[in-house]
C-alpha positions in Angstrom: -121.2 -53.2 -11.8 -118.6 -52.2 -14.3 -116.0 -54.8 -15.4 -112.6 -53.7 -14.2 -109.9 -53.2 -16.8 -106.8 -55.3 -16.1 -103.7 -53.8 -17.5 -100.6 -55.9 -18.0 -97.2 -54.3 -18.5 -93.6 -55.2 -18.9 -90.7 -53.0 -17.8 -87.6 -53.0 -20.1 -84.5 -51.0 -19.7 -83.7 -48.9 -22.8 -80.0 -48.6 -23.7 -78.9 -45.1 -24.7 -75.6 -44.1 -26.3 -73.6 -41.1 -25.0 -75.6 -38.6 -27.1 -79.0 -39.9 -25.8 -80.1 -42.0 -28.7 -81.5 -45.6 -28.7 -80.3 -48.3 -31.0 -83.2 -47.5 -33.4 -82.2 -43.8 -33.5 -84.9 -42.3 -31.3 -83.6 -39.4 -29.2 -84.3 -39.1 -25.4 -81.4 -37.0 -24.3 -78.9 -37.7 -21.6 -79.9 -38.1 -18.0 -80.9 -40.9 -15.7 -81.7 -44.5 -16.7 -84.5 -44.9 -19.2 -87.1 -47.6 -19.0 -89.8 -48.6 -21.5 -93.1 -49.8 -20.1 -95.0 -51.9 -22.6 -98.7 -51.9 -21.6 -101.6 -54.1 -22.7 -105.3 -53.7 -21.7 -107.2 -57.0 -21.7 -110.6 -55.2 -22.0 -109.8 -53.2 -25.1 -106.8 -55.1 -26.6 -104.9 -51.9 -26.9 -101.1 -51.7 -26.7 -99.1 -48.6 -25.6 -95.6 -47.7 -24.6 -94.5 -45.4 -21.9 -91.0 -44.1 -21.1 -89.9 -43.4 -17.6 -86.6 -42.2 -16.1 -85.7 -43.8 -12.9 -82.7 -44.9 -10.8 -83.6 -48.6 -10.9 -85.9 -51.2 -12.4 -87.6 -52.1 -9.2 -88.9 -48.6 -8.5 -90.5 -48.5 -12.0 -92.2 -51.9 -11.3 -93.4 -50.6 -8.0 -94.8 -47.5 -9.6 -97.0 -49.5 -12.0 -98.0 -52.1 -9.4 -99.3 -49.3 -7.2 -101.7 -48.5 -10.0 -103.1 -52.0 -9.7 -101.5 -53.2 -12.9 -100.1 -56.7 -13.3 -96.4 -56.4 -14.0 -94.9 -59.3 -16.0 -91.2 -60.3 -15.9 
Protein backbone atom coordinates (compact mmCIF):
# COMPACT_ATOMS: atom_id res chain seq x y z
CA UNK A 1 0.00 0.00 0.00
CA UNK A 2 1.33 3.42 -0.96
CA UNK A 3 1.77 6.10 1.66
CA UNK A 4 -0.62 8.95 0.97
CA UNK A 5 0.89 12.37 0.46
CA UNK A 6 -0.53 14.91 2.87
CA UNK A 7 -0.44 18.41 1.50
CA UNK A 8 -0.85 21.39 3.79
CA UNK A 9 -1.70 24.78 2.44
CA UNK A 10 -2.40 28.28 3.61
CA UNK A 11 -4.62 30.75 1.74
CA UNK A 12 -3.53 34.40 1.79
CA UNK A 13 -5.17 37.35 0.05
CA UNK A 14 -2.81 39.25 -2.26
CA UNK A 15 -3.23 43.01 -2.33
CA UNK A 16 -3.06 44.53 -5.80
CA UNK A 17 -2.77 48.20 -6.71
CA UNK A 18 -5.05 49.79 -9.32
CA UNK A 19 -2.75 48.71 -12.15
CA UNK A 20 -2.70 45.06 -11.03
CA UNK A 21 0.73 44.92 -9.33
CA UNK A 22 1.57 43.40 -5.94
CA UNK A 23 3.67 45.26 -3.36
CA UNK A 24 6.72 43.35 -4.64
CA UNK A 25 6.09 44.50 -8.21
CA UNK A 26 4.71 41.28 -9.65
CA UNK A 27 2.02 41.88 -12.28
CA UNK A 28 -1.30 39.99 -12.21
CA UNK A 29 -3.57 42.43 -14.02
CA UNK A 30 -6.87 43.78 -12.82
CA UNK A 31 -9.86 41.58 -12.14
CA UNK A 32 -11.37 39.73 -9.21
CA UNK A 33 -9.72 39.23 -5.84
CA UNK A 34 -6.42 37.36 -5.95
CA UNK A 35 -5.38 34.73 -3.39
CA UNK A 36 -1.98 33.07 -2.94
CA UNK A 37 -2.07 29.42 -1.87
CA UNK A 38 1.16 28.35 -0.14
CA UNK A 39 1.50 24.56 -0.36
CA UNK A 40 3.76 22.11 1.49
CA UNK A 41 3.96 18.37 0.87
CA UNK A 42 5.01 16.40 3.96
CA UNK A 43 6.22 13.44 1.91
CA UNK A 44 8.59 15.34 -0.37
CA UNK A 45 9.21 18.50 1.66
CA UNK A 46 8.44 20.60 -1.43
CA UNK A 47 7.00 24.10 -1.28
CA UNK A 48 4.94 25.71 -4.05
CA UNK A 49 2.75 28.74 -4.57
CA UNK A 50 -0.48 28.88 -6.54
CA UNK A 51 -2.50 31.97 -7.40
CA UNK A 52 -6.28 31.85 -7.64
CA UNK A 53 -8.85 34.50 -8.48
CA UNK A 54 -12.04 34.16 -6.49
CA UNK A 55 -14.80 36.24 -4.97
CA UNK A 56 -13.98 35.20 -1.41
CA UNK A 57 -11.50 33.48 0.88
CA UNK A 58 -13.87 30.69 1.96
CA UNK A 59 -14.45 29.43 -1.57
CA UNK A 60 -10.69 29.12 -2.15
CA UNK A 61 -10.33 27.19 1.13
CA UNK A 62 -13.21 24.90 0.13
CA UNK A 63 -11.62 24.27 -3.27
CA UNK A 64 -8.40 22.98 -1.69
CA UNK A 65 -10.18 21.07 1.10
CA UNK A 66 -12.13 19.24 -1.63
CA UNK A 67 -8.79 17.93 -2.92
CA UNK A 68 -8.23 16.34 0.49
CA UNK A 69 -5.61 18.88 1.58
CA UNK A 70 -5.21 20.18 5.11
CA UNK A 71 -5.91 23.92 5.05
CA UNK A 72 -4.19 25.92 7.78
CA UNK A 73 -5.41 29.25 9.10
